[in-house]
KOLZA-55880 format. One record per residue: y, z, x of N, C-alpha, C in turn; residue in three letters; chain. Coordinates in steps of 0.2 Angstrom, whole numbers, plus 5000, padded with zeros to 4 digits. Layout:
# residues N
nnorth,nup,neast,canorth,caup,caeast,cnorth,cup,ceast,resn,chain
Y,Z,X,Y,Z,X,Y,Z,X,ALA,A
...
This chain:
# residues 85
nnorth,nup,neast,canorth,caup,caeast,cnorth,cup,ceast,resn,chain
5327,4901,5158,5321,4906,5156,5315,4903,5160,UNK,A
5312,4908,5163,5306,4907,5167,5300,4907,5163,UNK,A
5298,4902,5160,5292,4902,5155,5286,4898,5158,UNK,A
5281,4901,5158,5275,4898,5161,5269,4900,5158,UNK,A
5263,4896,5159,5257,4898,5156,5252,4896,5161,UNK,A
5247,4901,5163,5242,4900,5167,5235,4901,5163,UNK,A
5231,4896,5164,5225,4895,5161,5219,4897,5165,UNK,A
5213,4898,5162,5208,4900,5166,5205,4895,5171,UNK,A
5207,4888,5170,5205,4883,5174,5209,4881,5180,UNK,A
5214,4886,5181,5218,4886,5187,5223,4881,5186,UNK,A
5226,4880,5180,5231,4875,5179,5238,4879,5178,UNK,A
5243,4876,5179,5250,4880,5178,5254,4875,5174,UNK,A
5257,4878,5168,5261,4874,5164,5268,4877,5163,UNK,A
5273,4872,5163,5280,4875,5162,5284,4869,5159,UNK,A
5288,4871,5155,5293,4866,5152,5299,4865,5156,UNK,A
5300,4869,5161,5306,4870,5165,5306,4864,5170,UNK,A
5311,4859,5169,5312,4854,5174,5313,4856,5181,UNK,A
5317,4861,5182,5319,4863,5188,5313,4866,5192,UNK,A
5309,4870,5189,5303,4873,5192,5298,4867,5193,UNK,A
5297,4863,5189,5293,4857,5190,5295,4853,5195,UNK,A
5301,4852,5196,5304,4848,5202,5303,4851,5208,UNK,A
5304,4858,5209,5302,4862,5215,5295,4861,5216,UNK,A
5291,4862,5212,5283,4862,5213,5281,4855,5215,UNK,A
5284,4850,5212,5282,4843,5214,5284,4842,5221,UNK,A
5290,4844,5222,5293,4842,5229,5290,4847,5234,UNK,A
5287,4852,5232,5283,4856,5237,5276,4854,5238,UNK,A
5274,4849,5235,5267,4846,5236,5262,4849,5231,UNK,A
5264,4852,5226,5259,4854,5221,5257,4848,5217,UNK,A
5251,4847,5215,5249,4841,5212,5250,4842,5204,UNK,A
5254,4837,5202,5255,4836,5195,5249,4833,5191,UNK,A
5246,4836,5187,5240,4834,5183,5242,4829,5178,UNK,A
5246,4831,5174,5248,4827,5168,5254,4830,5164,UNK,A
5257,4827,5159,5262,4830,5155,5259,4831,5148,UNK,A
5260,4837,5145,5257,4839,5139,5262,4838,5133,UNK,A
5261,4832,5129,5266,4831,5124,5263,4833,5117,UNK,A
5259,4838,5117,5257,4841,5111,5262,4843,5106,UNK,A
5267,4846,5109,5273,4848,5105,5279,4844,5108,UNK,A
5281,4839,5105,5287,4835,5107,5293,4839,5108,UNK,A
5294,4844,5105,5300,4848,5107,5299,4853,5113,UNK,A
5293,4853,5116,5292,4858,5121,5287,4854,5126,UNK,A
5289,4849,5129,5284,4845,5133,5283,4849,5140,UNK,A
5277,4850,5141,5275,4854,5147,5272,4850,5153,UNK,A
5275,4852,5159,5272,4849,5165,5266,4853,5167,UNK,A
5260,4850,5168,5254,4853,5170,5252,4852,5177,UNK,A
5252,4857,5181,5251,4857,5188,5244,4860,5190,UNK,A
5242,4858,5196,5237,4863,5199,5240,4869,5200,UNK,A
5236,4875,5200,5239,4881,5201,5242,4882,5208,UNK,A
5249,4884,5207,5253,4885,5214,5252,4892,5217,UNK,A
5253,4892,5223,5253,4899,5226,5258,4904,5223,UNK,A
5256,4910,5221,5260,4915,5218,5266,4916,5222,UNK,A
5266,4916,5228,5272,4917,5232,5278,4912,5231,UNK,A
5275,4905,5230,5280,4900,5229,5284,4901,5222,UNK,A
5280,4903,5217,5283,4905,5210,5288,4910,5211,UNK,A
5286,4916,5215,5290,4921,5215,5297,4920,5219,UNK,A
5296,4916,5224,5302,4914,5228,5307,4910,5223,UNK,A
5304,4905,5219,5308,4901,5215,5312,4906,5210,UNK,A
5308,4911,5207,5311,4915,5202,5316,4920,5205,UNK,A
5315,4922,5211,5320,4926,5214,5326,4923,5217,UNK,A
5325,4916,5217,5331,4912,5220,5331,4912,5228,UNK,A
5325,4913,5231,5325,4913,5238,5320,4907,5240,UNK,A
5319,4902,5236,5315,4896,5237,5319,4892,5242,UNK,A
5315,4889,5247,5318,4884,5252,5314,4878,5251,UNK,A
5317,4872,5253,5314,4866,5253,5319,4860,5255,UNK,A
5316,4855,5255,5320,4848,5257,5323,4846,5250,UNK,A
5330,4846,5251,5334,4844,5245,5333,4837,5243,UNK,A
5332,4833,5247,5331,4826,5245,5324,4825,5242,UNK,A
5319,4829,5244,5312,4829,5241,5313,4832,5234,UNK,A
5317,4837,5233,5318,4840,5226,5322,4835,5222,UNK,A
5327,4832,5224,5331,4827,5220,5326,4821,5218,UNK,A
5322,4818,5223,5318,4813,5221,5312,4815,5216,UNK,A
5310,4821,5217,5305,4824,5212,5308,4825,5205,UNK,A
5314,4827,5205,5317,4828,5198,5318,4821,5195,UNK,A
5321,4816,5199,5322,4810,5196,5315,4807,5193,UNK,A
5310,4807,5197,5303,4805,5195,5301,4808,5189,UNK,A
5301,4815,5189,5299,4818,5183,5303,4816,5177,UNK,A
5310,4815,5177,5314,4813,5172,5312,4806,5169,UNK,A
5310,4802,5174,5308,4795,5172,5301,4796,5168,UNK,A
5297,4800,5170,5290,4801,5166,5292,4804,5159,UNK,A
5297,4808,5159,5298,4811,5152,5301,4806,5148,UNK,A
5306,4801,5150,5309,4796,5146,5304,4791,5144,UNK,A
5299,4790,5148,5294,4785,5147,5289,4787,5141,UNK,A
5289,4794,5140,5285,4797,5135,5278,4797,5136,UNK,A
5276,4796,5142,5268,4796,5144,5267,4798,5151,UNK,A
5261,4799,5152,5260,4802,5159,5261,4796,5164,UNK,A
5264,4799,5170,5266,4795,5175,5261,4793,5180,UNK,A
């Protein structure tokens, strides 16, 4: 499911690890992790370009698979630590 939230202060939030990994690997700055709801931890990023999100959603996103793999690993470690990385 492609669940996101965009706020007025130009932040982008998602609980989706795959999307978060793609954004992180694409150079979008991770601001923090939002643990307000432990059942739905959110990755909070600077607002990414709309076309990047569209490409991910449409399955046409491209990128460096090693960067994606490293980003996913790093984000998983942040989640396991239970605090901001």
